[in-house]
C-alpha positions as CSV (number, residue, x, y, z in Angstrom):
1,M,3.7,-8.7,20.1
2,A,0.9,-9.4,17.7
3,I,2.0,-13.0,17.3
4,F,1.9,-13.5,21.1
5,Q,-1.6,-12.0,21.2
6,I,-2.8,-14.4,18.5
7,T,-1.2,-17.4,20.2
8,F,-2.9,-16.5,23.5
9,A,-6.3,-16.1,21.8
10,L,-6.0,-19.5,20.1
11,L,-4.9,-21.2,23.3
12,A,-7.9,-19.7,25.2
13,A,-10.3,-20.8,22.5
14,M,-8.9,-24.3,22.7
15,L,-9.3,-24.4,26.5
16,L,-12.9,-23.2,26.3
17,F,-13.8,-25.7,23.6
18,A,-12.2,-28.5,25.5
19,A,-14.2,-27.6,28.6
20,A,-17.5,-27.8,26.8
21,P,-19.0,-31.2,26.1
22,S,-18.1,-32.6,22.7
23,Q,-20.9,-32.5,20.1
24,A,-22.0,-35.7,18.4
25,Q,-22.2,-35.9,14.7
26,P,-25.5,-34.5,13.3
27,Q,-28.2,-37.1,12.8
28,S,-31.2,-37.1,10.7
29,A,-34.1,-35.1,12.2
30,P,-37.0,-37.2,13.6
31,D,-40.5,-36.8,12.4
32,P,-42.1,-33.7,13.9
33,D,-44.3,-34.4,17.0
34,P,-44.8,-38.1,16.5
35,V,-47.8,-39.5,18.4
36,I,-47.0,-41.5,21.6
37,E,-49.2,-44.6,21.6
38,T,-50.8,-45.9,24.8
39,A,-51.3,-49.6,25.5
40,P,-53.9,-50.8,24.8
41,P,-55.2,-48.6,22.0
42,G,-58.2,-46.5,23.1
43,A,-57.1,-46.5,26.7
44,S,-59.1,-44.8,29.4
45,D,-58.4,-41.4,31.1
46,A,-56.6,-43.2,33.9
47,E,-54.3,-45.1,31.6
48,I,-53.5,-41.9,29.8
49,A,-52.7,-40.1,33.1
50,A,-50.5,-43.1,34.2
51,R,-48.7,-43.0,30.9
52,I,-48.0,-39.2,31.3
53,R,-46.8,-39.6,34.8
54,D,-44.5,-42.5,33.9
55,I,-42.9,-40.3,31.2
56,F,-42.5,-37.3,33.5
57,A,-40.9,-39.5,36.1
58,E,-38.1,-40.3,33.7
59,I,-37.3,-36.6,33.0
60,E,-35.5,-34.8,35.8
61,S,-36.8,-31.3,35.0
62,L,-40.5,-32.6,35.0
63,E,-40.5,-34.6,38.2
64,G,-42.6,-32.0,39.9
65,V,-45.3,-32.0,37.3
66,T,-48.6,-33.9,37.9
67,A,-51.2,-34.7,35.3
68,T,-55.0,-35.4,35.6
69,V,-57.1,-36.5,32.6
70,S,-60.8,-36.1,32.2
71,A,-62.6,-36.9,28.9
72,G,-59.3,-36.7,27.0
73,V,-58.5,-33.3,28.5
74,V,-55.1,-33.3,30.3
75,T,-54.6,-30.8,33.1
76,L,-50.9,-30.2,34.1
77,S,-50.0,-28.7,37.5
78,G,-47.0,-28.4,39.7
79,E,-43.8,-26.5,39.4
80,T,-40.8,-26.4,37.0
81,A,-37.6,-24.5,37.2
82,S,-38.1,-22.8,33.8
83,A,-40.7,-21.9,31.3
84,E,-39.0,-24.1,28.8
85,A,-39.6,-27.1,31.0
86,A,-43.3,-26.3,31.3
87,L,-43.6,-25.9,27.6
88,R,-41.8,-29.2,27.1
89,A,-44.3,-30.9,29.5
90,E,-47.2,-29.5,27.5
91,T,-45.7,-30.7,24.2
92,I,-45.2,-34.3,25.5
93,A,-48.7,-34.5,26.9
94,G,-50.2,-33.3,23.7
95,R,-48.5,-36.1,21.8
96,I,-50.2,-38.9,23.8
97,N,-52.7,-40.8,21.8
98,G,-56.2,-40.1,22.9
99,V,-55.5,-36.6,24.3
100,V,-57.9,-33.9,23.1
101,T,-56.2,-30.9,24.5
102,V,-53.8,-29.8,27.3
103,E,-54.5,-27.2,30.0
104,N,-51.1,-26.0,31.2
105,E,-51.3,-24.8,34.8
106,I,-47.7,-25.3,35.7
107,S,-46.0,-22.5,37.7
108,R,-42.3,-21.6,37.9
109,D,-40.3,-22.6,41.0
110,V,-38.3,-19.5,42.1
111,S,-36.7,-20.9,45.2
112,V,-33.0,-20.4,45.7
113,S,-32.2,-24.1,46.2
114,T,-33.9,-25.0,43.0
115,R,-31.8,-22.5,41.1
116,V,-28.4,-23.2,42.7
117,T,-28.5,-27.0,42.7
118,P,-28.6,-27.4,38.9
119,T,-25.9,-24.8,38.4
120,I,-23.6,-26.5,40.8
121,G,-24.3,-29.8,39.1
122,Q,-23.5,-28.4,35.7
123,I,-20.2,-26.9,37.0
124,E,-19.3,-30.3,38.6
125,K,-20.1,-32.0,35.3
126,T,-18.0,-29.5,33.3
127,L,-15.0,-29.9,35.7
128,R,-15.2,-33.7,35.3
129,D,-15.2,-33.3,31.5
130,V,-12.2,-31.1,31.7
131,Y,-10.4,-33.5,34.0
132,R,-11.0,-36.4,31.6
133,S,-9.9,-34.2,28.7
134,L,-6.6,-33.1,30.3
135,P,-4.4,-35.7,28.6
136,L,-5.8,-34.9,25.1
137,L,-5.7,-31.2,25.8
138,F,-2.1,-31.4,27.0
139,L,-1.2,-33.3,23.8
140,A,-2.9,-30.7,21.6
141,V,-1.1,-27.8,23.4
142,L,2.2,-29.7,23.0
143,V,1.6,-30.2,19.2
144,F,0.7,-26.5,18.9
145,V,3.8,-25.3,20.7
146,A,6.1,-27.7,18.8
147,I,4.9,-26.5,15.4
148,T,4.9,-22.9,16.4
149,V,8.4,-23.1,17.8
150,L,9.6,-24.9,14.7
151,G,8.2,-22.1,12.5
152,W,9.8,-19.4,14.7
153,V,13.2,-21.1,14.5
154,L,13.0,-21.4,10.7
155,S,11.9,-17.8,10.4
156,T,14.9,-16.5,12.4
157,W,17.3,-18.1,9.9
158,L,18.0,-14.7,8.3
159,A,21.0,-15.9,6.2
160,F,18.7,-18.3,4.3
161,W,15.9,-15.8,3.8
162,R,18.3,-13.1,2.5
163,R,19.8,-15.6,0.1
164,V,16.5,-16.6,-1.4
165,T,15.0,-13.1,-1.5
166,P,16.2,-10.0,-3.4
167,N,16.5,-7.6,-0.4
168,P,16.3,-7.5,3.4
169,F,12.7,-6.0,3.3
170,I,11.4,-9.0,1.3
171,A,13.4,-11.3,3.5
172,E,11.8,-10.0,6.7
173,L,8.4,-10.1,5.0
174,A,8.9,-13.8,3.9
175,A,10.1,-14.8,7.4
176,S,7.1,-13.2,9.1
177,S,4.7,-14.9,6.7
178,F,6.4,-18.2,7.3
179,R,6.1,-17.7,11.0
180,V,2.4,-16.9,10.8
181,A,1.8,-19.9,8.5
182,F,3.3,-22.3,11.0
183,L,1.2,-20.6,13.7
184,I,-2.0,-21.4,11.8
185,L,-0.7,-24.9,11.0
186,G,-0.1,-25.6,14.7
187,A,-3.6,-24.3,15.6
188,V,-5.2,-26.5,12.9
189,A,-3.3,-29.6,14.1
190,A,-4.2,-28.9,17.8
191,L,-7.9,-28.3,17.1
192,S,-8.0,-31.4,14.9
193,L,-6.9,-33.5,17.9
194,L,-9.6,-31.9,20.0
195,D,-12.2,-32.4,17.2
196,A,-12.7,-28.7,17.2
197,T,-12.0,-27.8,13.6
198,A,-15.4,-26.0,13.4
199,L,-14.1,-23.6,16.0
200,L,-11.1,-22.8,13.9
201,G,-13.3,-22.1,10.9
202,A,-15.4,-19.7,12.9
203,F,-12.3,-18.0,14.3
204,L,-10.8,-17.6,10.8
205,G,-14.1,-16.4,9.4
206,A,-14.4,-13.7,12.1
207,A,-10.8,-12.8,11.6
208,G,-11.4,-12.4,7.8
209,V,-14.4,-10.1,8.4
210,I,-12.4,-8.0,10.9
211,G,-9.5,-7.9,8.5
212,L,-11.7,-6.7,5.6
213,A,-13.1,-3.9,7.8
214,I,-9.6,-2.9,8.9
215,G,-8.4,-3.1,5.3
216,F,-11.0,-0.5,4.1
217,A,-10.2,1.7,7.1
218,V,-6.4,1.8,6.3
219,R,-6.6,1.4,2.6
220,D,-4.0,4.1,1.9
221,T,-1.5,2.6,4.3
222,I,-2.0,-0.9,2.8
223,E,-1.6,0.5,-0.7
224,N,1.6,2.2,0.3
225,Y,3.0,-1.0,1.9
226,I,2.2,-3.1,-1.2
227,A,3.8,-0.4,-3.4
228,S,6.9,-0.6,-1.2
229,I,7.1,-4.4,-1.8
230,M,6.7,-3.9,-5.6
231,L,9.3,-1.2,-5.8
232,S,11.8,-3.2,-3.8
233,L,11.3,-6.1,-6.3
234,R,11.4,-4.0,-9.4
235,Q,14.3,-1.6,-8.4
236,P,13.4,1.2,-10.8
237,F,16.4,3.3,-9.7
238,R,19.6,3.0,-7.8
239,P,21.1,5.0,-4.9
240,N,22.4,8.4,-6.1
241,D,20.5,8.2,-9.4
242,H,19.3,11.5,-10.8
243,V,15.6,11.1,-11.4
244,V,12.4,13.0,-12.0
245,I,9.3,11.6,-10.4
246,D,6.1,13.4,-11.4
247,E,8.1,16.7,-11.9
248,K,9.9,16.2,-8.6
249,E,13.6,16.2,-9.4
250,G,16.5,15.0,-7.3
251,H,19.1,12.4,-6.5
252,V,17.9,9.2,-4.8
253,I,19.0,8.8,-1.2
254,R,17.1,5.6,-0.3
255,L,13.9,3.6,-0.6
256,T,12.3,2.8,2.7
257,S,9.2,0.7,3.5
258,R,7.1,3.9,3.4
259,A,8.6,6.5,1.1
260,T,11.3,7.3,-1.5
261,I,13.7,9.9,-0.2
262,L,15.3,12.3,-2.7
263,M,17.8,15.1,-2.3
264,T,16.8,18.0,-4.6
265,L,19.3,19.9,-6.7
266,D,19.0,22.7,-4.1
267,G,20.2,20.3,-1.3
268,N,16.8,19.7,0.3
269,H,15.2,16.4,1.5
270,L,12.1,15.3,-0.4
271,R,10.0,12.3,0.8
272,I,7.5,10.9,-1.7
273,P,5.1,8.2,-0.6
274,N,5.8,4.9,-2.3
275,A,2.2,4.6,-3.5
276,A,2.7,7.8,-5.5
277,V,6.1,6.6,-6.8
278,F,4.8,3.3,-8.0
279,K,2.1,5.0,-10.1
280,A,4.3,7.9,-11.3
281,I,6.2,8.4,-14.5
282,I,9.9,8.1,-13.6
283,L,12.6,9.8,-15.7
284,N,16.0,8.5,-14.9
285,Y,18.9,10.6,-16.2
286,T,21.6,8.4,-14.7
287,R,20.7,5.0,-16.2
288,N,22.2,5.9,-19.5
289,P,25.5,7.8,-19.1
290,E,25.3,9.4,-22.5
291,R,22.9,12.4,-22.6
292,R,22.0,14.8,-25.4
293,F,21.7,18.5,-24.9
294,A,20.0,21.0,-27.3
295,F,19.8,24.7,-27.7
296,A,18.4,27.1,-30.4
297,L,20.0,30.1,-32.0
298,G,18.5,32.5,-34.6
299,V,20.2,34.1,-37.6
300,D,19.0,36.8,-39.9
301,A,16.5,35.8,-42.5
302,D,18.9,36.9,-45.3
303,D,21.7,34.6,-44.1
304,D,22.4,31.1,-45.4
305,P,21.1,28.7,-42.7
306,I,23.0,25.7,-44.0
307,S,26.3,27.6,-43.7
308,A,25.2,28.7,-40.2
309,I,24.7,25.1,-39.2
310,D,28.1,24.1,-40.5
311,V,29.8,26.9,-38.6
312,G,28.0,26.1,-35.3
313,V,28.6,22.3,-35.6
314,D,32.3,22.9,-36.4
315,A,32.6,25.1,-33.3
316,M,31.0,22.4,-31.1
317,K,33.3,19.7,-32.5
318,T,36.3,21.6,-31.2
319,L,35.1,21.1,-27.6
320,D,36.7,18.1,-26.0
321,F,33.8,17.1,-23.8
322,I,31.3,16.7,-26.7
323,L,31.3,13.1,-28.0
324,N,32.3,12.4,-31.6
325,D,30.0,9.4,-31.7
326,P,27.2,10.4,-32.1
327,P,28.5,13.6,-33.5
328,P,27.0,17.1,-32.8
329,N,24.3,18.1,-35.2
330,G,22.1,21.1,-36.3
331,C,18.8,21.5,-38.0
332,I,16.4,24.3,-39.0
333,E,13.7,24.4,-36.3
334,D,11.6,27.3,-37.5
335,V,11.5,30.2,-40.0
336,G,10.1,33.4,-38.6
337,D,9.3,36.8,-40.1
338,S,12.8,38.3,-39.3
339,N,15.0,35.3,-38.4
340,I,15.7,31.6,-38.9
341,V,15.8,29.5,-35.8
342,I,18.5,26.7,-35.8
343,C,18.5,23.9,-33.2
344,F,22.0,22.5,-32.3
345,T,22.4,19.2,-30.4
346,G,25.3,17.4,-28.9
347,W,26.1,14.4,-26.7
348,I,28.2,14.2,-23.6
349,D,29.3,11.5,-21.1
350,Q,27.6,12.5,-17.8
351,R,30.2,10.6,-15.8
352,K,32.9,13.0,-17.0
353,T,30.9,16.2,-17.9
354,D,28.3,18.2,-16.1
355,F,25.2,18.6,-18.3
356,P,24.3,22.3,-17.5
357,K,27.9,23.4,-17.9
358,A,28.4,21.5,-21.1
359,R,25.3,23.0,-22.6
360,S,26.3,26.6,-21.6
361,V,29.8,26.3,-23.0
362,A,28.6,24.8,-26.3
363,L,25.9,27.5,-26.7
364,A,28.5,30.2,-26.1
365,A,31.0,28.6,-28.6
366,A,28.3,28.3,-31.3
367,K,27.1,31.8,-30.8
368,D,30.7,33.3,-30.9
369,A,31.5,31.3,-34.1
370,L,28.4,32.6,-35.9
371,E,29.2,36.2,-34.9
372,E,32.8,35.7,-36.0
373,Y,31.7,34.6,-39.5
374,G,29.4,37.5,-39.9
375,F,26.1,35.9,-39.1
376,A,23.7,38.4,-37.5
377,L,21.7,37.4,-34.5
378,P,18.6,39.6,-35.1
379,E,16.6,41.3,-32.5
380,P,12.8,41.2,-32.6
381,I,11.2,43.7,-35.0
382,Y,8.0,45.5,-34.1
383,R,5.7,47.3,-36.6
384,L,3.7,50.3,-35.4
385,R,0.4,51.2,-37.0
386,F,-1.5,54.5,-36.6
387,D,-5.2,54.2,-37.4
388,K,-6.0,57.9,-37.2
389,T,-4.3,60.9,-38.9
390,I,-2.5,63.2,-36.5
391,P,-3.8,66.8,-36.8
392,P,-1.3,69.4,-38.0
393,L,0.5,71.4,-35.2
394,Q,-0.5,75.0,-35.0
395,L,2.6,77.2,-34.4
396,T,2.2,80.4,-32.4
397,S,4.7,82.8,-31.0
398,E,4.2,81.3,-27.6
399,N,5.2,77.7,-28.5
400,V,7.9,78.4,-31.0
401,D,10.5,78.5,-28.3
402,T,9.3,75.4,-26.6
403,L,9.3,73.5,-29.9
404,R,12.8,74.6,-30.8
405,A,15.0,71.5,-31.0
406,P,17.5,71.2,-28.1
407,T,21.2,71.2,-28.8
408,R,22.4,67.6,-29.4
409,Q,25.3,66.6,-27.3
410,P,27.8,64.2,-28.9
411,V,27.5,60.7,-27.6
412,A,30.6,58.7,-26.9
413,E,30.9,55.6,-28.9
414,K,30.5,52.4,-26.9
415,P,33.5,50.2,-26.9
416,K,33.1,47.1,-29.0
417,R,32.8,43.8,-27.2
418,K,35.9,41.7,-27.3
419,R,35.3,38.5,-29.1
420,R,36.8,35.1,-28.3
421,A,39.9,33.9,-30.0
422,E,39.4,32.2,-33.3
423,N,40.9,29.1,-31.9
424,L,38.0,27.7,-29.8
425,D,40.3,25.1,-28.3
426,S,41.6,27.9,-26.1
427,V,38.3,27.9,-24.2
428,S,39.2,26.6,-20.8
429,I,36.0,26.3,-18.7
430,D,35.7,23.5,-16.1
431,T,32.9,21.2,-17.2
432,A,33.6,18.4,-14.7
433,P,30.5,17.0,-12.9
434,D,29.4,18.8,-9.7
435,R,30.1,16.2,-7.0
436,H,28.7,18.2,-4.1
437,I,25.2,16.8,-4.3
438,L,26.5,13.3,-4.8
439,E,28.8,13.6,-1.7
440,K,25.8,14.9,0.4
441,V,23.8,11.9,-0.7
442,E,26.5,9.4,0.3
443,E,26.9,11.2,3.6
444,E,23.1,10.9,4.2
445,R,23.2,7.2,3.3
446,I,26.0,6.5,5.8
447,L,24.7,8.6,8.7
448,S,21.0,7.7,8.5
449,A,19.8,4.7,10.4
450,E,16.8,4.0,8.1
451,D,16.8,0.7,6.2
452,D,17.4,0.9,2.4
453,L,15.4,-1.4,0.1
454,L,17.6,-0.4,-2.9
455,S,20.4,-2.6,-4.2
456,S,23.3,-1.1,-6.1
457,D,23.8,-4.3,-8.2
458,A,20.2,-5.4,-8.6
459,R,18.8,-5.7,-12.1
460,E,15.7,-3.7,-13.1
461,E,12.7,-5.8,-14.0
């Protein structure tokens, strides 16, 4: 619709310009107010008056003006159709050689016939000019339509544009730009035939100013649109990738021309404007299938931390889902007042193993192994300090009975927790990836009618 509006505006401008009389090339400006000589030099008042009347007789707008001269003073009288004509008569009379001054007594003619006749004459002249310009105008319109139609046909060749561009969004943008370029080319060619290139310059200049003003008004929208183009070219993620975009985590559903749509781990839709995505820090968990997990366990300060590391790492090596290359590892992370904190790490293949499940099972296995080998997992120790001495308790006959210690009831011993079997290979916990979110993402991609700018096989730039 916008292209048809632009086309109509350009055609209207061409018609208006063709209807107006063509402008000649600018010439060098004459000397200001040159003196009009009379013949012979030093002519009398009668000769000056005759000279003025002869000049006014040749000018249609000054035919009703009469001039009398006395001692070099020219007095103009009569009627003109406009004040500009009266001023012109005064200027001409003042340029005659021998004129001392000019008294302008010209009045305006306000009769209807005087006003209507020139207007009708101008309209007739304009219509004659248009009639004479019809062949050239027809040729200009024909050239404009031919170039515009050619651009439109080429822009609708979608197979070509999708072949030379990385995705359908860029293909549509390139086709639209190509169409507008041919539209402007057709306007330039048509206006060149009409010798009206200055009109095109003025039109484009006005369009540039208007476009600049609109650009400031919709700056955020334009920024978001440009970000969409850049993201579609760079392809920073793929459909179904697990990403974190400025602390917003989820699986990518699609990239549209306005927003990036995620499905959070809770199964909710999240739309992030592309301008924010383009400037954000993006963490992609899916790009590298191998991922490392880490957890910390504390042992008693009197225990041997190196032996604790060996026990925990050996326990993790018995888990099938933990990769042997690179192997699991452990290191001393911190030494506290009552414990030694050990950090254990291991690698998994996210295509076969769920990250949270793997970390949980590995942590439980390392903890059980440490406890089986007698390593204590200490609890926090608190020290109490009393700044003031407690006064001695005064015993009386009244409070002896209340202070008598109550009879202690035997407390049943708590049953000891059953530990895991020594063979950690017997641990059978499902660590397969959770496919529910991935299936929901695929379902959304199939059912939604929105265009997707992401390509599953595109290479990241």
